[in-house]
C-alpha positions in Angstrom: -12.3 -14.9 -6.4 -8.6 -15.3 -7.4 -6.7 -16.4 -10.4 -3.8 -18.8 -10.3 -0.9 -18.7 -12.8 1.5 -21.6 -12.9 5.1 -20.6 -13.6 8.3 -22.6 -13.9 9.3 -22.2 -10.3 5.8 -22.3 -8.7 2.4 -20.6 -8.8 1.2 -17.0 -8.5 -2.2 -16.4 -7.0 -3.8 -12.9 -7.4 -7.0 -12.0 -5.5 -9.6 -9.9 -7.3 -9.6 -7.4 -4.4 -5.9 -6.6 -5.1 -6.6 -6.0 -8.8 -9.7 -3.8 -7.9 -7.8 -1.7 -5.4 -4.8 -1.2 -7.8 -7.1 -0.4 -10.7 -9.0 2.1 -8.5 -5.8 3.9 -7.5 -4.8 4.2 -11.2 -8.3 5.4 -12.1 -8.4 8.3 -9.5 -5.0 9.5 -10.9 -6.6 10.1 -14.3 -7.6 13.7 -15.2 -11.3 14.3 -14.9 -12.1 11.4 -12.5 -13.4 12.7 -9.2 -13.6 9.3 -7.6 -15.2 5.8 -7.6 -18.9 5.5 -7.2 -21.0 3.1 -5.1 -24.5 2.6 -6.5 -27.3 1.5 -4.1 -29.6 -0.7 -6.1 -32.2 -0.5 -3.4 -32.4 3.4 -3.4 -30.9 4.2 -6.7 -28.5 6.5 -5.0 -24.9 7.2 -6.1 -22.3 7.7 -3.4 -18.7 9.0 -3.9 -16.3 6.6 -2.2 -13.3 7.7 -0.3 -9.7 6.8 -1.0 -9.9 3.9 1.5 -12.6 2.2 -0.6 -11.1 2.5 -4.1 -11.8 -1.1 -5.1 -15.5 -1.0 -4.2 -16.6 0.9 -7.3 -15.0 -1.8 -9.6 -16.2 -5.2 -10.6 -13.4 -7.7 -11.6 -13.9 -10.9 -13.5 -10.9 -13.1 -14.2 -10.5 -16.3 -16.2 -7.1 -17.9 -16.9 -4.8 -15.0 -17.9 -7.5 -12.4 -18.8 -9.2 -9.7 -16.8 -12.5 -7.9 -17.4 -13.2 -4.7 -15.4 -16.3 -2.6 -14.8 -15.7 0.9 -13.4 -18.3 3.0 -11.7 -17.0 6.6 -11.6 -17.9 10.2 -11.0 -16.4 12.7 -13.4 -15.6 16.4 -13.1 -18.1 18.9 -14.4 -17.1 20.5 -17.8 -14.8 17.7 -19.1 -15.3 15.6 -22.1 -16.7 12.3 -20.7 -15.5 10.3 -23.8 -12.0 11.7 -23.5 -11.9 11.0 -19.7 -13.2 7.4 -20.3 -10.7 6.8 -23.0 -7.8 8.1 -20.9 -9.0 5.9 -18.0 -9.2 2.8 -20.2 -5.7 3.4 -21.7 -4.0 4.1 -18.3 -5.6 1.2 -16.5 -4.9 -1.3 -19.3 -1.2 -0.3 -19.5 -0.6 -0.2 -15.8 -2.6 -3.3 -14.9 -1.0 -5.4 -17.6 2.4 -4.4 -16.4 1.4 -5.0 -12.7 -0.2 -8.4 -13.1 1.3 -9.8 -16.3 -2.2 -10.6 -17.4 -4.1 -9.5 -20.5 -6.9 -6.9 -20.1 -9.8 -8.3 -22.2 -12.4 -5.6 -21.6 -12.9 -2.4 -19.6 -16.4 -0.9 -19.3 -16.8 2.6 -17.8 -20.1 3.6 -16.2 -20.3 7.3 -15.4 -22.6 7.4 -12.4 -22.5 11.2 -11.8 -20.9 14.6 -12.3 -19.4 16.8 -9.6 -18.3 20.4 -9.7 -14.7 20.7 -8.4 -13.6 23.9 -6.7 
């Protein structure tokens, strides 16, 4: 899926995979986020995704100039989940709005697991 924005000199088309990958890279920079998670509906298992698959733990929905995001993340053990989620939402909203020029309508964070970091 992609979104098309018509501008004065032409059109800009942004693919949802680009937005998901960028949002994933912003997310893993946030304190307390270990990484993105992939949830297997069949087995109910949660798998930590590597840096090459940052966009796979994110669902992107776009309509006109608005974006909705669902993050599936794994957080560090011992951190405040609400503080980490709030930090994630604020950072992603700010950076993604600056990157795309589109409005972030909604960001939902699903904490799929906790990991102890050495």
